[in-house]
C-alpha positions in Angstrom: 107.6 115.7 112.5 104.9 116.5 110.0 106.9 119.1 108.1 107.8 116.6 105.3 104.5 114.7 105.3 104.0 114.7 101.5 107.7 114.9 100.5 108.8 111.8 98.6 112.2 113.2 97.6 115.3 112.6 99.6 116.1 110.2 102.4 115.0 109.5 105.9 117.5 108.2 108.4 116.8 105.5 111.0 116.8 108.2 113.7 114.2 110.3 111.9 112.0 107.3 111.2 112.0 105.9 114.7 111.5 109.3 116.3 108.4 109.6 114.2 107.2 106.2 115.3 107.9 106.7 119.0 106.4 110.1 119.1 103.2 108.9 117.4 102.9 105.9 119.6 103.1 108.2 122.7 100.5 110.7 121.2 98.2 107.8 120.2 98.5 106.4 123.7 97.6 109.8 125.3 94.7 110.2 122.9 93.5 106.7 123.8 93.7 107.4 127.5 92.0 110.8 127.3 89.3 110.2 124.7 89.1 106.4 124.3 90.0 104.2 121.4 86.7 104.2 119.5 86.4 108.0 119.4 86.4 110.3 116.4 89.5 112.1 117.7 91.5 108.8 117.8 90.2 107.7 114.4 91.0 111.0 112.7 94.5 111.1 114.2 95.2 107.6 113.1 94.2 108.4 109.5 96.2 111.5 109.4 99.3 109.8 110.7 98.9 106.8 108.4 98.7 109.0 105.4 101.7 111.1 106.5 103.8 108.0 107.3 103.8 106.7 103.7 106.2 109.3 102.3 108.4 108.7 105.4 108.5 105.0 104.7 109.3 105.6 101.1 112.2 107.9 102.0 113.4 105.4 104.6 113.4 102.6 102.0 115.3 104.9 99.6 117.8 105.5 102.3 118.7 101.8 102.4 118.7 101.5 98.6 115.3 99.7 98.3 112.4 100.5 96.0 109.1 101.9 97.3 107.3 98.8 96.1 108.6 97.0 99.2 105.9 98.8 101.1 103.4 96.4 99.5 104.6 93.8 101.9 102.4 95.5 104.5 99.5 93.8 102.8 100.7 90.4 104.0 99.5 90.0 107.6 102.2 89.7 110.3 105.0 88.4 108.0 104.9 91.5 105.9 105.1 93.9 108.9 108.0 91.9 110.4 109.9 92.1 107.1 109.3 95.8 106.8 110.4 96.4 110.4 113.7 94.5 109.7 114.2 96.7 106.7 113.6 99.9 108.6 116.1 99.0 111.3 118.9 98.6 108.7 121.6 101.2 108.7 121.7 103.9 106.0 123.6 103.3 102.8 126.1 105.7 101.4 124.3 108.5 99.4 127.2 108.8 96.9 
């Protein structure tokens, strides 16, 4: 899951992206239940995962033939995240 954390080369399939998201959701939920949401453990985990998710999102956008600059949509509250989610659920394009 974190083996390609800083690798901006190549592609990430839908499956790889959504496994990462679901796994981190479950881990975050468990950390929240065990330690609480305001704890240092939860905060550190959130920062580490946020930083390692950026290359994954770049590779996912590349997989659907989009430029990394589309990630800047995340700055726009709600609408930007909805647009990015719809991009991330698109099927992969041919890598030829």
